[in-house]
C-alpha positions as CSV (number, residue, x, y, z in Angstrom):
1,M,-30.9,28.1,-2.1
2,F,-32.4,27.4,1.3
3,G,-30.0,27.7,4.2
4,I,-27.3,29.7,2.5
5,Q,-25.8,32.4,4.7
6,E,-25.4,35.7,3.0
7,I,-23.6,38.8,3.9
8,D,-23.5,42.2,2.2
9,A,-20.5,44.3,1.1
10,Q,-20.5,46.4,4.2
11,Q,-20.4,43.4,6.5
12,L,-17.6,41.8,4.5
13,H,-15.6,45.1,4.6
14,E,-16.1,45.2,8.4
15,W,-14.9,41.6,8.8
16,L,-11.8,42.3,6.6
17,S,-11.1,45.6,8.5
18,S,-11.4,43.9,11.9
19,K,-9.0,41.2,10.9
20,E,-11.6,38.4,11.3
21,N,-10.3,35.1,9.9
22,V,-11.9,35.5,6.5
23,R,-11.0,33.7,3.3
24,L,-12.3,35.0,0.0
25,L,-13.0,32.8,-3.0
26,D,-13.9,34.2,-6.4
27,V,-15.8,31.7,-8.6
28,R,-16.0,33.9,-11.8
29,T,-14.5,33.1,-15.2
30,P,-11.0,34.1,-16.1
31,G,-12.3,36.9,-18.3
32,E,-14.3,38.3,-15.4
33,I,-11.4,37.9,-13.0
34,A,-9.2,39.9,-15.4
35,Q,-11.4,43.0,-14.6
36,G,-10.3,42.9,-11.0
37,V,-10.9,41.1,-7.7
38,I,-11.5,41.9,-4.0
39,P,-8.0,42.2,-2.5
40,G,-6.7,38.9,-1.0
41,T,-8.9,36.7,-3.0
42,E,-8.3,33.1,-4.0
43,I,-9.5,32.2,-7.5
44,L,-11.4,29.0,-8.3
45,P,-13.8,29.0,-11.2
46,L,-17.3,27.6,-10.3
47,H,-16.9,24.5,-12.5
48,M,-13.8,23.6,-10.4
49,V,-15.6,23.8,-7.0
50,P,-16.7,20.1,-7.0
51,I,-13.2,19.0,-8.0
52,E,-10.9,20.9,-5.7
53,P,-10.7,20.0,-2.1
54,I,-11.9,22.9,-0.1
55,E,-11.6,23.0,3.7
56,V,-12.7,25.6,6.2
57,A,-11.1,25.9,9.6
58,D,-13.4,26.1,12.6
59,D,-12.4,29.7,13.2
60,E,-12.5,30.7,9.5
61,K,-15.2,32.3,7.4
62,L,-15.2,31.4,3.7
63,V,-16.9,34.2,1.7
64,I,-17.6,33.2,-1.9
65,Y,-18.4,35.7,-4.6
66,C,-19.0,36.1,-8.3
67,R,-20.3,39.0,-10.4
68,S,-23.8,39.3,-8.9
69,G,-24.1,36.6,-6.2
70,A,-26.0,33.9,-8.2
71,R,-23.1,31.5,-9.1
72,S,-21.4,32.0,-5.7
73,G,-24.8,31.1,-4.1
74,Q,-24.6,27.8,-6.1
75,A,-21.1,27.2,-4.8
76,C,-22.1,27.9,-1.2
77,G,-25.1,25.5,-1.5
78,Y,-22.9,22.8,-3.0
79,L,-20.2,23.1,-0.3
80,M,-22.8,23.1,2.5
81,Q,-24.9,20.2,1.2
82,Q,-22.3,18.0,-0.5
83,K,-19.2,18.7,1.6
84,G,-20.8,19.6,4.9
85,L,-19.1,22.9,5.4
86,Q,-20.6,25.3,7.8
87,N,-18.8,28.7,7.8
88,V,-19.6,29.5,4.2
89,Y,-21.1,32.8,3.2
90,N,-22.4,34.2,-0.1
91,L,-21.6,37.8,-0.9
92,R,-25.0,39.2,-1.7
93,G,-24.8,41.2,-5.0
94,G,-21.3,39.9,-5.7
95,I,-18.4,42.1,-6.8
96,I,-20.9,44.5,-8.3
97,A,-22.2,45.4,-4.9
98,W,-18.7,45.5,-3.4
99,A,-17.5,48.0,-6.1
100,S,-20.7,50.0,-6.0
101,A,-20.2,50.5,-2.3
102,G,-16.8,52.0,-3.1
103,Y,-14.6,49.3,-1.7
104,P,-11.3,48.5,-3.3
105,I,-10.7,46.3,-6.4
106,A,-7.3,44.8,-7.1
107,S,-5.7,43.4,-10.2
108,A,-5.9,39.6,-10.3
109,K,-2.6,37.9,-9.6
110,T,-1.7,35.7,-12.5
């Protein structure tokens, strides 16, 4: 996964707290998503990433996460290599790291 930009839970929390233009994308399965999401998240299962049109504004940071960071890393790599997107970040450790740091988890909107 050469060239993938990663951030940790603390950095993401700082970005969200400072009102940075951050967009969250959860690529987990519906069963995983039912257990909770990072507040403000868009949901797009990993297998849909190549199909759905995903655009990132010049001033926007797209942070992708999954359970542990592996699948979201794949999504980041795909979007960077195949779609040419630049402001894409993988949440290192995924939602596990986010929750372990004590940051909020919300119910998924259905």
